[in-house]
C-alpha positions in Angstrom: 14.5 -97.9 9.2 17.9 -98.8 7.9 20.8 -98.5 10.4 24.1 -96.8 9.6 27.0 -99.2 9.7 28.3 -98.0 13.0 24.8 -98.2 14.6 24.3 -101.7 13.1 27.6 -102.8 14.7 26.5 -101.5 18.1 23.2 -103.4 17.9 24.9 -106.6 16.9 27.4 -106.2 19.8 24.6 -105.7 22.3 22.6 -108.7 21.0 25.6 -110.9 21.6 26.4 -109.5 25.0 26.8 -111.9 27.9 24.5 -109.9 30.2 20.9 -111.1 29.7 19.5 -107.7 30.8 21.5 -105.9 28.1 20.3 -108.4 25.5 16.7 -108.0 26.5 16.8 -104.2 26.4 18.4 -104.4 22.9 15.8 -106.9 21.8 12.9 -104.6 22.9 14.6 -101.6 21.1 14.9 -103.7 18.0 11.3 -104.6 18.3 10.3 -100.9 18.4 12.5 -100.3 15.3 10.5 -102.7 13.3 10.9 -105.7 10.9 13.0 -103.8 8.3 15.8 -103.2 10.9 15.5 -106.8 12.2 15.9 -108.1 8.7 19.0 -105.9 8.3 20.5 -107.4 11.4 19.7 -110.9 10.3 21.4 -110.3 6.9 24.5 -109.0 8.6 25.4 -111.8 10.9 26.1 -115.5 10.7 23.1 -117.9 11.1 24.7 -119.6 14.0 25.6 -116.4 15.9 24.1 -115.2 19.2 23.0 -112.0 17.4 21.1 -114.0 14.8 19.4 -116.0 17.4 18.2 -113.0 19.3 17.2 -111.1 16.2 15.2 -114.2 15.1 13.4 -114.1 18.4 12.5 -110.5 17.9 11.1 -111.3 14.4 8.9 -114.0 16.0 7.6 -111.3 18.4 6.8 -109.0 15.5 4.9 -111.8 13.7 2.8 -112.6 16.8 -0.8 -111.1 17.0 -0.8 -107.4 17.8 -2.5 -106.4 21.2 -5.5 -105.0 19.3 -6.0 -108.4 17.6 -5.5 -110.3 20.8 -8.0 -108.1 22.7 -10.5 -108.3 19.8 -10.3 -112.1 19.8 -10.9 -112.2 23.5 -13.9 -110.0 23.1 -15.3 -112.2 20.4 -14.7 -115.4 22.4 -16.1 -114.1 25.7 -19.8 -114.9 25.5 -20.5 -113.5 29.0 -17.2 -111.9 30.0 -13.6 -111.5 28.8 -10.8 -113.7 30.0 -9.1 -111.5 32.6 -5.8 -113.3 32.7 -5.5 -113.3 28.9 -6.5 -109.7 28.7 -3.9 -108.6 31.3 -1.3 -110.6 29.4 -2.2 -108.9 26.1 -1.6 -105.5 27.8 1.7 -106.5 29.2 2.7 -108.2 25.9 2.2 -104.8 24.1 5.3 -103.5 26.0 7.1 -106.7 26.9 6.9 -108.7 23.7 9.3 -111.3 25.1 6.9 -112.6 27.7 5.0 -115.8 27.1 1.4 -116.5 28.3 2.0 -120.0 29.5 4.9 -118.7 31.7 2.6 -116.3 33.5 0.0 -119.0 34.0 2.6 -121.4 35.3 3.8 -118.9 37.9 0.2 -118.3 39.1 -0.4 -122.1 39.2 2.7 -122.6 41.3 1.6 -119.8 43.7 -1.8 -121.4 44.1 -0.4 -124.8 44.6 2.0 -123.5 47.3 -0.7 -121.9 49.3 -3.4 -124.6 48.8 -2.1 -126.8 51.6 -2.7 -124.0 54.1 -6.3 -123.4 53.1 -9.2 -125.6 54.4 -12.3 -125.1 52.2 -14.6 -125.8 55.2 -12.9 -123.2 57.4 -14.3 -119.8 58.2 -13.9 -117.4 55.3 -11.9 -114.9 57.3 -9.4 -117.6 58.3 -9.2 -118.7 54.7 -8.4 -115.1 53.6 -5.9 -114.7 56.4 -4.1 -117.8 55.3 -3.9 -116.4 51.7 -2.8 -113.1 53.1 0.0 -114.7 55.1 1.2 -116.4 51.9 1.0 -113.4 49.6 2.0 -110.6 51.8 4.1 -112.5 54.4 5.9 -115.3 52.7 6.1 -113.7 49.2 6.2 -110.1 50.4 3.9 -108.6 47.9 3.4 -104.9 48.7 1.4 -101.9 47.6 3.6 -99.1 46.2 3.0 -96.0 48.4 2.5 -92.6 46.8 2.3 -94.3 43.4 0.3 -91.4 42.1 3.3 -89.1 42.6 5.8 -91.5 41.0 4.1 -92.8 37.8 5.4 -96.2 36.8 3.6 -98.4 34.2 5.3 -101.5 35.7 3.0 -101.2 38.7 0.2 -102.2 36.3 1.7 -104.9 34.1 1.0 -108.4 35.4 4.5 -109.8 34.5 6.3 -106.9 36.3 4.0 -107.0 39.4 4.8 -110.7 39.7 8.6 -110.0 39.1 8.8 -107.1 41.6 6.0 -108.1 43.9 4.8 -104.5 44.0 1.7 -103.0 42.5 -1.2 -100.6 42.8 -4.7 -101.5 44.1 -6.1 -103.0 40.9 -3.0 -104.9 39.9 -2.5 -106.5 43.3 -6.2 -107.2 43.4 -6.0 -108.9 40.0 -3.2 -111.2 41.1 -5.2 -112.0 44.3 -8.3 -112.6 42.2 -6.6 -114.9 39.8 -5.2 -117.0 42.7 -8.6 -117.1 44.3 -10.1 -118.5 41.2 -7.5 -121.2 41.1 -8.4 -122.1 44.7 -12.2 -122.0 44.0 -12.7 -119.2 46.5 -15.8 -117.0 46.0 -13.9 -113.7 45.7 -14.9 -111.0 43.2 -13.6 -107.6 42.2 -15.2 -104.4 43.5 -15.1 -101.3 41.3 -14.9 -98.9 44.3 -14.0 -95.3 43.2 -10.3 -94.3 43.7 -9.3 -97.7 45.3 -10.0 -101.1 43.8 -10.8 -103.8 46.3 -12.3 -107.4 46.5 -15.2 -109.0 48.2 -15.6 -112.4 49.7 -19.1 -113.5 48.8 -20.8 -115.8 51.3 -23.6 -115.5 53.8 -21.9 -112.5 55.5 -19.8 -110.9 52.8 -16.8 -108.8 53.7 -14.2 -106.8 51.7 -10.4 -107.3 51.1 -7.8 -104.7 50.4 -4.8 -106.3 48.7 -3.0 -103.0 48.4 -2.9 -102.9 52.2 -1.7 -106.5 52.8 -5.2 -108.0 52.4 -6.7 -105.9 55.2 -10.3 -107.2 55.9 -12.9 -104.4 55.7 -16.6 -103.9 56.4 -18.8 -102.0 54.0 -18.7 -99.0 56.4 -14.9 -99.0 56.5 -14.8 -99.0 52.7 -17.0 -95.9 52.8 -14.5 -94.3 55.2 -11.7 -95.0 52.8 -13.3 -92.9 50.1 -15.1 -90.5 52.2 -18.6 -91.5 51.0 -21.6 -93.2 52.4 -21.8 -96.7 51.1 -24.5 -97.6 48.5 -24.9 -100.3 45.9 -23.4 -97.8 43.4 -20.3 -97.2 45.6 -19.3 -100.9 45.8 -20.4 -102.5 42.5 -19.1 -105.9 41.5 -16.6 -105.5 38.7 -16.7 -107.7 35.6 -13.4 -108.9 34.0 -14.0 -106.4 31.2 -14.4 -103.6 33.7 -11.2 -104.6 35.5 -9.3 -104.6 32.2 -10.7 -101.2 31.1 -9.8 -99.7 34.5 -6.3 -101.2 34.3 -5.8 -99.8 30.8 -7.1 -96.4 31.9 -4.5 -96.4 34.7 -1.8 -97.1 32.1 -3.1 -94.3 29.8 -2.9 -91.8 32.7 0.6 -93.1 33.7 2.1 -92.8 30.2 0.4 -89.4 29.8 2.0 -88.2 33.0 5.4 -89.5 31.8 5.0 -87.7 28.5 5.1 -90.9 26.5 2.5 -90.0 23.8 2.9 -93.1 21.6 2.3 -95.5 24.5 -0.6 -93.3 25.9 -2.2 -93.3 22.4 -1.9 -97.1 22.2 -3.6 -97.5 25.6 -6.3 -95.1 24.5 -7.0 -97.2 21.5 -7.2 -100.3 23.6 -9.7 -98.5 25.9 -11.8 -97.5 22.9 -11.8 -101.1 21.7 -12.8 -102.5 25.0 -15.5 -99.9 25.7 -17.0 -100.7 22.4 -17.6 -104.3 23.4 
């Protein structure tokens, strides 16, 4: 869409603002307006201006693969299971086009490196988990957002925002925990428990971990108490990466629906359909 001269001037001013937050918000708005508007901005400012630099950045975002394309590629490449980290990035990138995959990976790499010195692979699994819990929920202060169902917030599901704010819902905190565990070669897997996603430490005597509640260690019976059901194999099934991604996308669909954001809800529904068709 073409902007009126006064609106164009406002956009240019915001793109050249000294406050990075204002610039980022304007860039995301420009992204939503589409390539025609970006081209209009580029044609209206000097090549060496701050506004031109930021508008050029938005144009690069627009030329990047769309989330549907990225997810379809991941599905095609995943012989046995999808790449969870790449899939979570694709979802976040659909709303935060400025984020870069390698930056997310680097943050997780640093977190794993920072805690690795405190973990002894030959130690008892419970002590290993407690060391990881101390790092994540003590040193870094990651937390579960209480009453998140009454205060819908999509940022509780996007990997970049969970890392930024260190706050999430059960499945997003479990995903961060799981991605760190994989970097540390720990035998931890996702558990698709109804209503509350958790993890399991797989060894001779497996036990469960609840990252939403600061990594609380649980028995199978305690998991049943959480959801008010007797525990069976169907109650605590191991979740594949694809199932984690579908459940995350489903949470985002429900969140945007609750917020009345139909375009975003429809986008998430289309991603679910794509992933479930795999």
